[in-house]
Structure formats: C-alpha cells, structure tokens
Phi, psi and omega in degrees: 000153180237148179240145172238130173238126179235129174259132179238144167243112179284158173295141186306325181269007183237016185304308183293321178295319178298313181302313180300315183291318183289326175293317178298320179296315179301316180298315179298318181298314180293325181284325191253350184240104180298334180276352175271107186269336182203142177209098181255143176241129178233155181228137180284118181292338179274338178221086186301344178279349181264122178235158171219149173239145179233115185239140175240130179238148182301318183193183181296324178299323178292322177293318178299318178296321177299311183295332182259007182287150177300322181290331174292319178298319179297313180296321179299335177281331187270316188300322181303328179286343183255349191247134175268330185206147180214134178224118185250140176229128174254123189229151170279135177281121184264319181213164181082229176073040172282102181300151177283351176231000000 
C-alpha cells in the first residue's frame, strides 16, 4: 500500500471554501475509487488555514487512477484559487494501514 500526505495552506479569506471543497473531494475519491482505501482531512486548530490530507491507496495503479480521474481534474481546477501553498509527499506504507473499507 502507498500513502499520500499533502499539507495545504489555504488563502486566509478562503478557509471555509477550501474546507468545503477538500471534504467534497475526499468523499468523491472514497465513493468512486475502489483503490482509495482511506482519505482523511485534518485542520490545525491553532492555524485554521493549515490543512493536511492523508490518503491510502492499494497500489500505484490506484494512485494513477486517482490522478487521472475526472473528479481529480475538477478539484484541480478549483483548489489553486483557494490555496496559498501545497506540499505533497508520496510514501510507502511501512506499518499500520488498516483501511477504512
């Protein structure tokens, strides 16, 4: 299994819009991608503009399907207007990995 962790800094005036969009994106990924096993969204209570997502995928083919999905393209058009900063990490899952499904 593979994990993706992305840290986002939303634009200060777009926090609620970013939150709404990233939650909707997580929901679409879990509903439409059988290879997406987990997609969590977290927000820093001390800095509400800072979000992170933690995604678990079955394998590289699942990540490739995620990246080429229509809903990813839709989200990709919206997030740049809401985001000040983005940092992505693709990692091998070493331990844990109890999928939510």
